[in-house]
MARTORRO-402528 format. One record per residue (C-alpha): residue number from 1; chain; x, y negated, z negated. Coordinates in Angstrom, 3 decimals. Each point is the difference from the previous one (the first is absolute). Last residue first. Example, Ala and Ser with C-alpha at 12.3 -4.5 7.8 and 13.67 -1.06 7.14 Angstrom:
BEGIN
PT_2_A_13.670_1.060_-7.140
PT_1_A_-1.370_3.440_-0.660
// end
This chain:
BEGIN
PT_144_A_-3.352_-5.385_-5.578
PT_143_A_-3.049_2.071_0.367
PT_142_A_-2.154_0.369_3.196
PT_141_A_3.068_1.517_1.994
PT_140_A_-2.093_3.152_0.782
PT_139_A_2.506_2.015_-2.186
PT_138_A_-0.829_-2.269_-2.925
PT_137_A_-3.721_0.448_0.493
PT_136_A_0.579_3.707_0.052
PT_135_A_2.004_-0.079_-3.255
PT_134_A_-2.631_-2.147_-1.601
PT_133_A_-2.706_2.317_1.162
PT_132_A_1.881_3.051_-1.264
PT_131_A_0.179_-1.445_-3.463
PT_130_A_-3.437_-1.103_-0.026
PT_129_A_-1.321_3.327_1.354
PT_128_A_2.059_1.860_-2.769
PT_127_A_-1.694_-2.346_-2.546
PT_126_A_-3.414_0.788_1.534
PT_125_A_0.640_3.736_-0.392
PT_124_A_1.237_-0.562_-3.629
PT_123_A_-3.189_-1.963_-0.803
PT_122_A_-2.284_2.671_1.620
PT_121_A_1.802_2.469_-2.249
PT_120_A_-0.791_-2.028_-3.113
PT_119_A_-3.581_-0.193_1.007
PT_118_A_-0.382_3.685_0.663
PT_117_A_1.691_1.258_-3.120
PT_116_A_-1.185_-1.636_-3.387
PT_115_A_-2.561_-2.384_1.349
PT_114_A_-1.765_2.546_2.137
PT_113_A_0.793_3.309_-1.555
PT_112_A_-1.072_-1.195_-3.509
PT_111_A_1.377_-2.676_-2.314
PT_110_A_1.121_2.030_-3.011
PT_109_A_0.650_3.580_1.497
PT_108_A_1.394_-1.685_3.315
PT_107_A_2.169_-2.403_-1.965
PT_106_A_1.687_2.890_-2.115
PT_105_A_2.850_-2.150_-0.964
PT_104_A_2.720_2.158_1.378
PT_103_A_-0.681_1.142_3.424
PT_102_A_-2.620_-2.466_1.244
PT_101_A_1.178_-3.049_-1.820
PT_100_A_3.630_0.776_0.061
PT_99_A_0.066_0.777_3.728
PT_98_A_-1.968_-3.165_0.627
PT_97_A_2.570_-2.271_-1.795
PT_96_A_2.901_1.726_1.870
PT_95_A_-1.784_-0.421_3.416
PT_94_A_-1.054_-3.537_-0.711
PT_93_A_3.447_-1.008_-0.966
PT_92_A_1.566_1.485_3.187
PT_91_A_-2.540_-1.692_2.011
PT_90_A_0.579_-3.270_-1.639
PT_89_A_3.654_0.112_0.599
PT_88_A_-0.442_1.006_3.669
PT_87_A_-2.577_-2.833_0.477
PT_86_A_2.559_-2.566_-1.453
PT_85_A_2.781_1.582_2.367
PT_84_A_-2.273_-0.411_3.059
PT_83_A_-1.289_-3.429_-0.989
PT_82_A_3.605_-1.266_0.239
PT_81_A_-0.543_-0.102_3.573
PT_80_A_-1.841_-3.306_-0.472
PT_79_A_-2.971_-0.931_2.273
PT_78_A_-1.822_-2.367_-2.423
PT_77_A_-2.875_2.319_-0.023
PT_76_A_2.308_2.946_-0.744
PT_75_A_1.837_-1.809_-2.760
PT_74_A_-3.412_-0.729_-1.770
PT_73_A_-0.956_3.716_0.630
PT_72_A_3.277_0.936_-1.679
PT_71_A_-0.580_-2.221_-3.021
PT_70_A_-3.468_1.423_-0.241
PT_69_A_1.504_3.505_0.064
PT_68_A_2.765_-0.770_-2.430
PT_67_A_-2.707_-1.330_-2.430
PT_66_A_-1.855_3.234_0.449
PT_65_A_2.712_2.548_-0.100
PT_64_A_2.200_-1.833_-2.334
PT_63_A_-2.695_-0.566_-2.590
PT_62_A_-1.196_3.585_0.223
PT_61_A_3.777_1.149_-0.346
PT_60_A_0.170_-2.265_-3.199
PT_59_A_-3.229_1.511_-1.435
PT_58_A_1.539_3.387_0.564
PT_57_A_3.182_-1.065_-1.793
PT_56_A_-2.130_-1.370_-2.861
PT_55_A_-1.572_3.372_-0.679
PT_54_A_-3.715_0.242_0.466
PT_53_A_-1.590_0.501_-3.541
PT_52_A_-2.338_-2.903_0.392
PT_51_A_-1.682_1.391_3.264
PT_50_A_-0.125_3.453_-1.679
PT_49_A_-1.775_-1.183_-2.898
PT_48_A_-2.329_-2.015_2.215
PT_47_A_-0.860_3.194_1.943
PT_46_A_-0.627_1.796_-3.164
PT_45_A_-2.207_-2.822_-1.208
PT_44_A_-2.141_-0.208_2.868
PT_43_A_0.747_-2.407_3.066
PT_42_A_-1.471_-2.916_1.587
PT_41_A_-1.287_-1.903_-3.184
PT_40_A_3.638_0.224_-1.309
PT_39_A_1.452_-1.347_3.176
PT_38_A_-0.290_-3.697_-1.126
PT_37_A_2.163_0.870_-3.134
PT_36_A_2.781_0.941_2.387
PT_35_A_0.399_-3.669_0.956
PT_34_A_3.821_-0.266_0.482
PT_33_A_1.082_3.289_1.427
PT_32_A_-3.178_1.390_1.771
PT_31_A_-1.152_-3.590_1.160
PT_30_A_3.405_-0.941_1.461
PT_29_A_0.420_3.232_1.674
PT_28_A_-3.431_-0.070_1.479
PT_27_A_0.703_-3.578_1.345
PT_26_A_3.154_1.200_1.421
PT_25_A_-1.713_2.770_1.806
PT_24_A_-2.804_-2.383_1.259
PT_23_A_2.576_-2.463_1.336
PT_22_A_1.798_3.056_1.443
PT_21_A_-3.181_0.970_2.096
PT_20_A_-0.543_-3.743_1.036
PT_19_A_3.674_-0.441_1.378
PT_18_A_-0.295_3.399_1.663
PT_17_A_-3.143_-1.161_1.684
PT_16_A_1.634_-3.327_1.139
PT_15_A_3.122_1.887_1.309
PT_14_A_-2.245_2.545_1.742
PT_13_A_-1.938_-2.918_1.836
PT_12_A_3.021_-1.879_0.596
PT_11_A_1.959_2.941_1.710
PT_10_A_-3.094_0.946_2.015
PT_9_A_0.129_-3.433_1.455
PT_8_A_3.470_0.693_1.445
PT_7_A_3.084_-1.522_-1.586
PT_6_A_2.088_-2.488_2.269
PT_5_A_3.395_1.480_0.190
PT_4_A_3.126_-0.714_-1.863
PT_3_A_3.266_0.628_1.713
PT_2_A_3.033_2.392_-0.957
PT_1_A_-1.863_3.052_-1.160
// end
């Protein structure tokens, strides 16, 4: 990639959708981390105990994955190649965090298959797409 090319309309549509998706993720992280009491009406006592017992390193990975995804989305919209590295870091954090939740924190048992397995796997698939799209966009010369 030696020259910058004008991005396609599809690039902008996907970049905006990814920005919105990652804004939702960052919002969820902020609520889950700093406003845990607001979740009490949504979850039962056993679920809240599990949420409150989450190890700090898992919460940090959650933050890296969501805030990192948001930063990467902003970098993508501003057409910076550094989006690739930030999406990669976010993806790694998501995978480790999800493996812990599914494999060691009994997320499926506590939250059900939808919230405990399917949704986290959808998040990983989307994170893989984000990483791939940023690399593809760079290969097309859309990122500088």
